[in-house]
C-alpha positions as CSV (number, residue, x, y, z in Angstrom):
1,M,1.8,-14.0,-5.1
2,S,5.0,-16.3,-5.2
3,N,6.5,-17.8,-2.1
4,S,9.8,-16.0,-2.8
5,F,7.9,-12.6,-2.7
6,K,5.9,-13.3,0.2
7,Y,8.5,-14.7,2.6
8,F,11.4,-12.4,1.7
9,F,12.1,-10.3,4.9
10,I,14.9,-8.4,6.4
11,S,17.2,-9.9,9.1
12,F,18.1,-8.4,12.4
13,F,20.1,-9.4,15.5
14,I,18.0,-10.7,18.4
15,V,19.8,-10.6,21.6
16,S,20.8,-14.2,22.4
17,S,19.9,-13.8,26.1
18,V,16.3,-13.0,25.2
19,F,15.4,-16.5,24.3
20,L,13.0,-17.0,27.2
21,S,15.5,-16.4,30.0
22,G,12.7,-15.5,32.1
23,C,12.2,-19.6,32.4
24,I,12.8,-20.5,36.1
25,K,14.3,-23.9,36.8
26,K,14.6,-25.4,40.3
27,E,16.7,-28.4,41.5
28,S,13.6,-30.2,42.3
29,G,12.8,-30.0,38.6
30,P,11.4,-27.8,35.8
31,Q,8.7,-25.6,37.2
32,K,5.9,-24.2,34.9
33,M,6.2,-20.6,33.9
34,E,3.3,-18.3,35.2
35,G,0.5,-18.3,32.8
36,Y,-0.9,-15.0,31.3
37,T,-4.3,-14.6,32.3
38,Q,-5.3,-11.1,31.4
39,K,-7.7,-10.7,28.3
40,T,-5.7,-7.6,27.3
41,Y,-1.9,-6.5,27.3
42,H,-1.2,-2.9,27.2
43,S,2.1,-1.3,27.1
44,D,2.4,2.1,28.5
45,K,6.0,2.3,27.4
46,Y,5.6,1.6,23.8
47,G,1.9,2.7,23.5
48,F,0.0,-0.2,22.2
49,S,-2.3,-3.0,23.2
50,L,-3.1,-6.6,22.2
51,S,-6.0,-8.7,23.1
52,F,-5.9,-12.7,23.4
53,P,-8.5,-15.6,22.7
54,D,-9.9,-17.2,25.5
55,S,-8.2,-20.4,24.5
56,W,-4.8,-18.7,25.1
57,L,-5.4,-17.4,28.6
58,D,-3.2,-19.3,31.1
59,N,-1.8,-21.5,28.1
60,F,1.0,-18.8,27.4
61,S,3.6,-16.8,29.3
62,L,4.8,-13.3,28.4
63,V,8.6,-12.9,28.7
64,E,10.0,-9.2,28.2
65,E,13.6,-8.6,27.9
66,T,15.5,-5.3,27.0
67,Q,19.0,-4.9,25.9
68,N,20.7,-1.8,24.3
69,D,17.2,-0.2,24.3
70,I,15.7,-3.0,22.1
71,T,12.9,-5.0,23.6
72,V,11.7,-8.4,22.7
73,L,8.4,-9.7,23.9
74,S,8.0,-13.5,23.7
75,F,4.8,-15.1,23.8
76,A,5.5,-18.6,24.8
77,Y,3.5,-21.6,25.0
78,N,3.9,-23.1,28.6
79,G,2.4,-26.5,28.5
80,L,5.5,-28.2,29.0
81,P,7.5,-27.1,31.9
82,G,11.3,-26.3,31.3
83,Q,10.6,-26.4,27.2
84,E,8.7,-23.2,26.7
85,Y,8.8,-22.1,23.1
86,P,7.7,-18.9,21.6
87,I,4.6,-18.8,19.5
88,F,5.4,-15.5,18.1
89,R,7.8,-12.5,19.2
90,I,7.4,-8.7,19.1
91,V,10.7,-6.6,18.8
92,A,10.6,-3.1,19.8
93,Y,13.3,-1.1,18.3
94,P,14.0,2.8,18.8
95,F,13.1,4.2,15.5
96,E,16.5,5.5,14.6
97,T,18.3,2.2,15.7
98,W,16.0,0.3,13.3
99,Q,16.5,2.5,10.5
100,N,20.1,2.5,10.8
101,Y,20.1,-1.4,11.3
102,K,17.5,-2.3,8.5
103,N,19.8,-0.5,5.9
104,S,22.7,-2.6,6.8
105,Q,21.2,-6.0,6.8
106,E,20.3,-8.8,4.3
107,L,16.9,-10.2,3.7
108,I,15.9,-13.5,5.4
109,L,12.9,-15.4,6.3
110,N,9.9,-14.8,8.9
111,Q,10.5,-11.0,10.2
112,Q,8.2,-8.2,9.3
113,V,7.7,-4.7,10.3
114,F,3.9,-4.5,11.0
115,A,3.4,-1.3,12.9
116,Y,5.5,1.9,14.1
117,T,5.2,5.2,15.8
118,N,7.4,8.1,15.5
119,N,9.5,6.8,18.5
120,H,9.5,3.0,17.9
121,V,9.2,0.3,15.2
122,F,7.6,-3.2,16.0
123,V,9.0,-6.1,14.1
124,L,7.1,-9.3,14.1
125,V,9.0,-12.6,14.3
126,R,6.7,-15.6,13.5
127,T,7.5,-19.1,14.7
128,L,7.8,-21.5,11.6
129,D,8.2,-24.9,13.4
130,N,6.6,-26.9,16.1
131,P,9.1,-28.6,18.4
132,Y,6.8,-30.7,20.5
133,T,5.1,-34.2,20.3
134,S,1.9,-35.1,21.1
135,P,-0.3,-33.8,23.3
136,Q,1.7,-30.5,23.4
137,M,2.0,-30.7,19.5
138,E,-1.7,-30.3,19.2
139,E,-2.0,-27.7,22.1
140,F,0.7,-25.6,20.4
141,I,-1.1,-25.9,16.8
142,I,-4.4,-24.5,18.5
143,L,-2.4,-21.6,19.9
144,H,-0.6,-20.9,16.7
145,R,-3.8,-20.7,14.7
146,G,-4.8,-17.7,16.8
147,V,-1.7,-15.6,16.2
148,N,-3.5,-13.6,13.5
149,E,-6.4,-12.9,15.7
150,V,-3.9,-11.7,18.2
151,L,-1.9,-9.5,15.8
152,N,-5.3,-8.1,14.3
153,S,-6.0,-6.8,17.7
154,F,-2.9,-4.7,17.8
155,K,-3.6,-1.1,18.4
156,I,-1.4,2.0,18.7
157,D,-2.7,4.3,21.6
158,S,-4.4,7.3,20.3
159,G,-2.2,10.3,19.9
160,K,0.9,8.0,19.4
161,E,0.1,7.2,15.6
162,F,2.9,7.7,13.1
163,K,3.0,11.3,11.6
164,L,5.2,13.5,9.6
165,N,5.4,17.1,8.8
166,K,8.3,16.7,6.3
167,F,9.5,13.7,4.2
168,K,12.7,13.5,2.4
169,V,13.5,13.1,-1.3
170,F,16.8,12.0,-2.5
171,F,18.9,13.2,-5.4
172,N,22.4,13.2,-6.5
173,N,24.4,16.4,-5.9
174,T,27.4,17.6,-7.9
175,K,28.9,19.7,-5.3
176,S,28.9,17.1,-2.7
177,N,30.0,14.4,-5.2
178,P,31.6,16.3,-8.0
179,E,33.5,13.3,-9.7
180,M,30.7,10.9,-9.4
181,L,33.2,8.3,-8.2
182,D,30.1,6.6,-6.6
183,C,26.8,6.8,-8.7
184,R,24.7,5.5,-6.0
185,L,25.5,8.5,-3.5
186,V,22.4,10.5,-3.1
187,Y,21.6,13.5,-0.7
188,P,18.3,14.4,1.0
189,V,16.1,17.4,0.5
190,E,13.0,17.9,2.8
191,I,9.7,18.5,1.4
192,P,6.5,19.5,3.4
193,V,3.8,17.0,3.9
194,S,0.7,18.0,1.9
195,G,-2.3,15.8,0.9
196,T,-4.6,12.7,1.4
197,L,-2.1,10.5,-0.4
198,S,0.3,8.0,1.6
199,Y,3.8,9.4,2.3
200,E,5.1,6.8,0.1
201,E,3.1,8.4,-3.0
202,Q,3.6,11.9,-1.9
203,S,7.5,11.3,-1.8
204,L,7.5,9.6,-5.2
205,R,5.7,12.4,-6.7
206,A,8.1,14.9,-5.3
207,L,11.1,12.8,-6.6
208,F,9.6,12.3,-10.2
209,A,9.0,16.1,-10.5
210,G,12.9,16.7,-10.0
211,P,14.8,19.2,-8.3
212,S,13.5,22.7,-8.0
213,D,15.3,25.6,-9.2
214,A,16.8,26.5,-5.9
215,Q,17.8,22.8,-5.4
216,L,19.5,22.9,-8.8
217,E,21.5,25.8,-7.8
218,A,22.6,24.0,-4.6
219,G,24.0,21.1,-6.8
220,F,21.2,18.7,-6.8
221,Q,20.5,17.0,-10.0
222,S,18.4,14.1,-11.2
223,F,17.1,12.2,-14.4
224,F,13.7,13.3,-13.2
225,N,12.3,16.7,-14.1
226,T,8.9,18.1,-15.1
227,T,8.6,15.7,-18.1
228,T,8.7,12.9,-15.6
229,A,6.4,14.3,-13.1
230,K,3.4,12.1,-13.9
231,I,5.1,8.7,-14.3
232,L,3.8,7.2,-11.3
233,R,0.7,4.7,-11.8
234,S,0.7,3.4,-8.2
235,V,2.6,2.4,-5.2
236,K,1.9,0.2,-2.3
237,V,3.7,-1.5,0.4
238,V,3.1,-5.4,0.9
239,E,4.9,-7.3,3.5
240,N,7.8,-4.5,3.7
241,V,8.2,-4.4,-0.3
242,A,7.3,-1.3,-1.8
243,L,5.5,-2.1,-5.3
244,V,6.2,0.9,-7.8
245,N,4.1,0.7,-10.9
246,L,5.3,3.4,-13.5
247,K,4.0,4.5,-16.8
248,D,6.5,3.9,-19.7
249,L,9.4,6.4,-19.0
250,R,12.1,4.7,-21.2
251,T,11.8,7.4,-23.9
252,L,11.8,10.2,-21.3
253,I,15.1,9.5,-19.7
254,P,17.1,7.2,-22.1
255,N,20.5,7.7,-20.3
256,A,19.1,6.2,-17.4
257,N,20.0,2.8,-18.5
258,S,23.7,3.2,-18.5
259,S,25.8,1.5,-15.8
260,C,26.1,4.7,-13.8
261,G,22.6,6.0,-14.8
262,S,20.9,2.9,-13.8
263,A,22.7,3.1,-10.2
264,Q,21.5,6.8,-9.8
265,F,18.0,5.9,-10.9
266,L,17.4,3.1,-8.6
267,S,19.5,4.7,-5.6
268,Q,17.2,7.9,-5.8
269,I,14.1,5.7,-5.6
270,E,15.1,3.2,-3.1
271,N,16.5,5.7,-0.7
272,T,13.3,7.9,-1.0
273,L,11.1,5.1,-0.2
274,K,13.4,3.4,2.6
275,Q,13.3,6.4,4.8
276,F,9.9,4.8,5.9
277,P,10.5,2.3,8.6
278,H,8.1,-0.5,6.9
279,V,10.1,-0.6,3.4
280,Y,13.3,-2.3,3.1
281,Q,12.9,-3.5,-0.6
282,V,11.5,-1.9,-3.7
283,Y,10.0,-3.8,-6.6
284,M,9.4,-1.9,-9.7
285,A,7.3,-2.4,-12.9
286,I,6.4,-0.5,-16.2
287,D,2.7,-0.9,-16.8
288,E,2.5,-4.1,-14.4
289,D,5.4,-5.9,-16.1
290,P,8.7,-5.8,-14.0
291,S,10.6,-7.2,-16.7
292,R,10.4,-4.1,-18.9
293,I,12.1,-1.8,-16.3
294,Y,14.7,-4.4,-15.1
295,E,15.7,-5.3,-18.7
296,W,15.8,-1.6,-19.6
297,L,18.1,-0.9,-16.6
298,Q,20.4,-3.8,-17.9
299,L,19.9,-5.7,-14.8
300,G,17.9,-8.8,-15.8
301,C,15.4,-10.8,-13.9
302,T,17.0,-12.4,-10.8
303,E,16.3,-13.5,-7.2
304,M,16.8,-9.9,-6.1
305,N,14.0,-8.7,-8.3
306,F,11.7,-11.9,-7.7
307,Y,12.7,-12.9,-11.3
308,C,10.4,-10.3,-12.6
309,D,7.3,-12.1,-11.2
310,K,4.2,-10.0,-12.4
311,T,1.8,-11.5,-9.7
312,P,2.2,-8.5,-7.3
313,F,1.0,-6.1,-9.8
314,A,-1.6,-8.2,-11.3
315,P,-5.3,-6.6,-11.4
316,I,-7.8,-8.0,-8.9
317,V,-10.4,-9.9,-10.5
318,A,-14.0,-9.3,-8.8
319,E,-17.3,-11.1,-9.8
320,V,-20.2,-8.5,-10.2
321,D,-23.6,-10.0,-11.0
322,G,-22.0,-13.0,-12.5
323,A,-19.6,-11.1,-14.8
324,K,-15.8,-11.3,-13.9
325,I,-14.2,-7.4,-14.0
326,E,-10.7,-6.8,-13.5
327,T,-9.7,-3.7,-11.5
328,P,-6.2,-2.3,-10.7
329,T,-4.7,-3.3,-7.4
330,V,-4.2,0.3,-6.6
331,P,-6.0,3.4,-8.1
332,N,-3.9,5.2,-10.7
333,A,-2.1,8.3,-9.0
334,T,-3.6,11.1,-10.9
335,T,-4.9,13.8,-8.0
336,T,-2.9,16.8,-7.0
337,M,-1.4,17.3,-3.7
338,P,-2.3,20.7,-2.9
339,E,-6.1,19.8,-2.5
340,E,-5.4,17.0,-0.1
341,I,-5.0,16.2,3.6
342,T,-2.6,14.1,5.3
343,V,-3.3,10.4,6.0
344,T,-0.9,7.6,7.0
345,T,-0.8,3.8,7.0
346,T,-1.1,3.6,10.8
347,T,-4.2,2.6,12.2
348,T,-5.7,5.0,14.6
349,S,-7.0,3.5,18.0
350,T,-8.4,4.2,21.7
351,K,-6.0,3.4,24.4
352,K,-6.8,0.4,26.5
353,K,-5.6,-0.6,29.9
């Protein structure tokens, strides 16, 4: 996976007053912030817990600040009084605030949605530099190496996991936008959740099946219909980018590659997937080849689509009894929704205190 793909994340404003404003300095000189000594941190307010390696205890401080209902938790190295620096941060957004904010921002480095509930979205902000010199430099590096261990311990409280009864699918609408002055304007219809597939896959399947007769009468329209209902090969979300692999649909909807058609096509797919808080970019391919779809849509291969890098769609090569076997990164989407039970990408856990 290319570095441009791996590190493309959405920007958001972090309240400027948050930067370790819990540090206390006295006239007699800088004072060391109180070290955190508990093995586990639990937030009753947000419903999650974290555990820390023994090497972290008393070597970091936890600073929590809230402004406009957005809370920033800074886990800061405290080995140098007066110069505390975050090892990483977790920003807790109210769900709707994050959705509105996410869709208005550009993509930048080092920030990632890594967990969410129906009420809050948790955004990870990694520290990419080390501002210290020895010996604090080495101590900071040791703590930094433990970040993944801390993050892997993140658990949502039982009963607070993200769960939907309905999801949205976005189509154009000739009654709401009769002159099609903006080809990207789309409007939602709600679909009941049904099945063992992820919400992302269920929503795309419903989208690719096209509007129902009742929805057509209400003015909804789309290139998608019964002939495109089975074009989805797979969808998965990696580092907040939805990877959508399609069967070759170019002969099924030839008009989608006009300028307005391309805008409609992309807008319906992107808005359907971006309703989920951990998705803020969509990257597509036809039979594992992104260039096929982006050249067909007359967009070409640019920075905005990772220059059509095939790596994220490449099969996984596994060695079995000395033989190398290629397997798809995600199984082909072939099962039917009515026979399935709901699952989500959020991990179930037991509440800890």
